[in-house]
C-alpha positions, 0 to 999 in steps of 0.5 A: 443960809446954805441948806445942808443935807445930812449924811447917812452914817456908813454901815459896816460892810458885811459879806452877805454870803459868809458874813466874815472872812473864812479862816485860812488854815495854812500852817496850822501844824505850827500853831500852838494849842491856844491859837488853834483852839481860839481860832476854831471856836471864834470861827464857829461863833462867827458862823453861828451868829453872822450867817444864816443857819438855813443857807449853811446846810449846803456845806453839810451836803458838800462835805457828805458828797466828798466823804462818800455819802449817797444821794439817798443819805443826803435826801434822808438828812434833808427830811430830818425834822431838825439838824444842829447848825453846828453840823454845817459849821464843822462841815464847812471848817473841815472842807476849808482845811481844818484838821480833823484832830490837833494834838496841840489843842488836845494838850491845851484842853487837858491843861485847862482847869475843869475840863474832862477827858481828851478831845476826839477828832471832829468827824467822830461827833460829826458822823455820829450826829449826821447818821442819827439825823439820817436815821430819823429822816429815812423813816420819814422818807419811807413813810412818805413813799409808802403813803404816795404808793398807797394813794396811787393804788387807791386812786388808780387811774384817777390819781393826779400827781402833784405839781412837784411830781409833774415838774420833776418828770418834765425836767427828767425828760428834758435831760434825755439829750444831755444824758446821751452825750454824757453816755457817749463821753463815758464810752469815748472820753474824747475832749472833742465831744465836749466842744460840740456840747451846747446844753443851753440850745437843748434847753431853749429847744425844749422850752425849759423854764426856770423851775425846770432848770432848778430841778435839773441843776440838782440832778448834776450837783454831785457830779459837778462837785466830784469833777471839781475835786478831781481837778483840784487834787491835793499835793503829796505834802497836803495828803500827808497832813490829812487824817487817814479817812480824808486821805483815803477818800482822795486816794479813792477818787484818784483811783476811780479816774486814773484812766483819765489824763489831765485833758480828759479830767478838765473836759469832764469838769467842763461837761458839768460846768456847761450844764450848770451854767446853762441852768443858771442862764435859763433862771437868770433870763426868766427873771429878766423877761418876767412881766411885772405883776399887774397891780389891781386898781383899788376901789375908792372905798378901799383907798379911804377905809383906813382914813380916820375922821369924825362922823358928826359933832353935836356941840357944833352941829356939824357932820362929815361928808363921806371920805370917798368924796376926797378922792379926785376933789380939788379942794376940801374944808375940814374942822378939828373939833378938839383944837378948833382949827379950820383948814382948807386943802387945795390940790396940786392939780386938776387930778385932785387928792389921793389918800393913803392910810390916814394921810391926804396926798397930792395937796399944795403944801404952800396954799393949804392952810388952817386957822383957829376959830374964836367963835366956832358955833357962829363961824362954822355956819358960813362954811357948811353949805357954800361955794368954793370961791366964797369959802376961800373968801371967807377963810381969808377974812379970818383974823387969826394966824394961819399955819400950814396943814400936814395932811394928817386926819384923826378921830377929831377931824370933820370933813365939812365940804369937798369940791370937785 
């Protein structure tokens, strides 16, 4: 009969980053209130149940950068002890193009029984919640800074900076050449300057490691996001569909860089993209060249410490050999005092047995057998003190049915003999 290998059932493929497809808000202004309301709340529920709340916080930082919040605001928010996951979810939906307010949804809301009041723009709640978290976090940031300053003053020249402080200081020093080129670009925004810019060579020359690269990447995150927005300005039609605050934000961005032509805008984005790409390469190369951790060899006692066995049995007058003797042995004799099974394990090769947990490994599954003893008090004496050859011979003379051993030891297993 042909052997059939069972197929594993196909699991549903889930996007690990978002968990589902993001909502396309194109044409939302033509939707009725029911469709808009259900689409929004289904997206909120999907983000809440199918994605990581911790990973979603990045959406809040992105929305805050696009809406004029400072780096200090973001730092304070990150320090806050708790931020509702719905903050990140609504930030993500707004970034994807969800309108701040939909009158059709409000009409549907007011028509439903049991509802109270009218719907407000999403940013009313979002900005209020973010500001409350910033206020909480800023107190913790200030307290931490005061503590660090007091600690430095107390210790004076004996102050020893933390590893994080040392890494950050080193990362800042590694950006000196990068900052020089950025300054040169700001004075003379010539796209030709960008062509000669090779941050990866700078990092390689300075010996930048993966942890430095992660810190440096954070230095330029906000500038990179701003340049991405600058190179993806909404059309006049899209601006008309935005609320006043969002449209004003885009207008301020355009006004701030109105002295750049399209080539200069693209070059400005390329500067920061090269920096981000160089950081990613350093991080990736570090992972690829990292030496695997040397595994510490366990002692024989550690290898068998979880193995279950019976030290002795007064009924049959037998005692176990130390389980450490199983490691490297080529054969062993065991007896189960509960079911009267006598077994002989034979190793696969001259390297002998190994043990993992409560299981004997590296034994020959075909030749390792067990038989039931009918008169164990009489028969066991033959196997207590005997040679390997004689033990095998005596085992073969037993008339009961033989079965294969499974390698499992338990609290009723006595190790009668081991052979190297």
